[in-house]
C-alpha positions as CSV (number, residue, x, y, z in Angstrom):
1,M,-34.4,17.1,-14.6
2,P,-31.0,17.8,-16.5
3,R,-30.7,15.8,-19.7
4,W,-26.9,14.4,-17.5
5,S,-28.6,12.7,-14.9
6,S,-30.8,10.8,-17.3
7,N,-27.8,8.7,-18.3
8,R,-27.1,7.9,-14.7
9,P,-28.6,5.1,-12.8
10,N,-30.1,6.2,-9.0
11,T,-29.3,10.0,-9.9
12,V,-31.9,12.0,-8.9
13,G,-31.6,16.2,-9.3
14,W,-29.2,18.3,-9.9
15,P,-25.2,17.8,-9.8
16,T,-24.0,19.6,-6.4
17,A,-21.4,21.8,-8.1
18,R,-21.7,25.2,-6.4
19,G,-23.8,27.0,-9.6
20,P,-26.6,24.5,-9.9
21,R,-26.7,24.2,-5.8
22,G,-27.1,28.0,-5.9
23,V,-29.9,28.0,-7.9
24,A,-31.8,25.3,-5.8
25,R,-31.3,27.7,-3.1
26,R,-33.0,30.0,-4.3
27,V,-35.8,29.1,-6.0
28,F,-36.5,26.6,-3.3
29,G,-36.4,29.5,-1.0
30,A,-38.8,31.3,-3.0
31,A,-41.3,28.1,-3.4
32,S,-44.1,28.2,-0.4
33,A,-44.1,24.7,-1.0
34,L,-42.4,21.8,-2.8
35,V,-44.4,18.9,-4.1
36,A,-42.2,15.6,-4.1
37,L,-43.9,12.0,-6.0
38,S,-42.7,9.9,-3.6
39,R,-40.5,9.6,-0.3
40,A,-37.0,9.3,-2.1
41,I,-37.7,12.8,-4.1
42,A,-38.4,14.2,-0.8
43,A,-35.5,13.1,1.2
44,Y,-33.3,14.4,-1.9
45,L,-35.3,17.4,-1.6
46,H,-34.7,17.6,2.3
47,R,-30.7,17.8,1.3
48,Y,-31.4,21.6,1.0
49,P,-32.1,23.7,3.9
50,A,-33.9,26.4,2.0
51,A,-36.7,23.3,1.4
52,E,-37.1,22.6,5.3
53,G,-40.7,23.0,6.3
54,R,-42.1,23.2,2.3
55,V,-41.8,19.6,0.6
56,H,-45.2,17.3,1.0
57,V,-45.0,14.0,-0.7
58,I,-48.1,13.8,-3.2
59,P,-47.9,10.4,-5.1
60,D,-49.4,9.9,-8.3
61,G,-52.6,8.7,-7.9
62,V,-55.5,6.9,-9.4
63,N,-59.3,7.8,-8.7
64,P,-61.2,4.9,-8.2
65,D,-64.5,6.1,-8.9
66,R,-63.4,6.6,-12.3
67,F,-62.9,2.6,-12.8
68,P,-66.1,0.5,-12.6
69,P,-64.9,-2.9,-10.0
70,D,-66.2,-4.9,-13.0
71,L,-64.2,-3.2,-15.8
72,E,-63.0,-5.9,-17.9
73,P,-59.2,-6.0,-19.0
74,S,-58.3,-4.8,-22.2
75,C,-55.4,-7.4,-22.4
76,P,-56.8,-10.2,-20.9
77,G,-54.2,-13.0,-20.1
78,P,-55.0,-17.1,-20.0
79,P,-56.8,-18.0,-16.8
80,G,-54.6,-18.2,-14.2
81,T,-51.9,-15.6,-15.7
82,S,-50.2,-13.0,-13.2
83,T,-49.4,-9.6,-14.9
84,L,-47.1,-7.1,-14.0
85,G,-47.4,-3.5,-15.2
86,F,-45.5,-0.6,-15.6
87,V,-47.4,2.7,-16.8
88,G,-44.9,5.3,-17.1
89,S,-42.8,7.1,-19.9
90,L,-40.0,5.3,-21.4
91,K,-37.3,7.7,-19.9
92,P,-33.7,5.9,-19.0
93,W,-34.4,7.2,-14.9
94,H,-37.0,4.8,-14.7
95,G,-34.7,1.8,-15.3
96,L,-36.7,-0.3,-17.0
97,P,-34.1,-2.3,-18.2
98,I,-33.8,-3.8,-14.8
99,L,-37.6,-4.2,-14.8
100,V,-37.3,-6.6,-17.6
101,Q,-34.3,-8.5,-15.7
102,A,-36.1,-8.8,-12.9
103,F,-39.2,-10.1,-14.6
104,D,-37.3,-12.4,-16.7
105,M,-36.2,-13.6,-13.3
106,L,-39.9,-14.0,-12.3
107,H,-40.8,-15.3,-15.1
108,R,-38.4,-18.3,-15.1
109,R,-40.3,-19.0,-11.9
110,H,-43.6,-18.4,-12.8
111,P,-44.2,-19.1,-16.5
112,N,-48.1,-18.2,-16.0
113,S,-47.1,-14.6,-15.4
114,R,-46.7,-11.7,-18.0
115,L,-45.2,-8.2,-18.6
116,L,-46.9,-5.1,-19.9
117,I,-45.8,-2.3,-20.6
């Protein structure tokens, strides 16, 4: 993703200028498949006619077989604590300031909650 978009909230992908759109058209047209990690990214890709019929949504996943059901948490909270977690890179486009603001609102109503990043 271009650096310019990392500082703009709710921005995904390339600008709509003619040059980058042409690059996207050629790249998407040459690809046999385009994999999107979410429906939102797939919707963005569908804006390009060259992507038609090639977009597949394959979300990030977890293999539950790798984690036994009786696995104890590595950072257990006190009994009765609810935990909200974020797993990912600390990049601006993930909107972590919004998560922190939302958690602040949640924590005021539910003081037994905690946020793990």
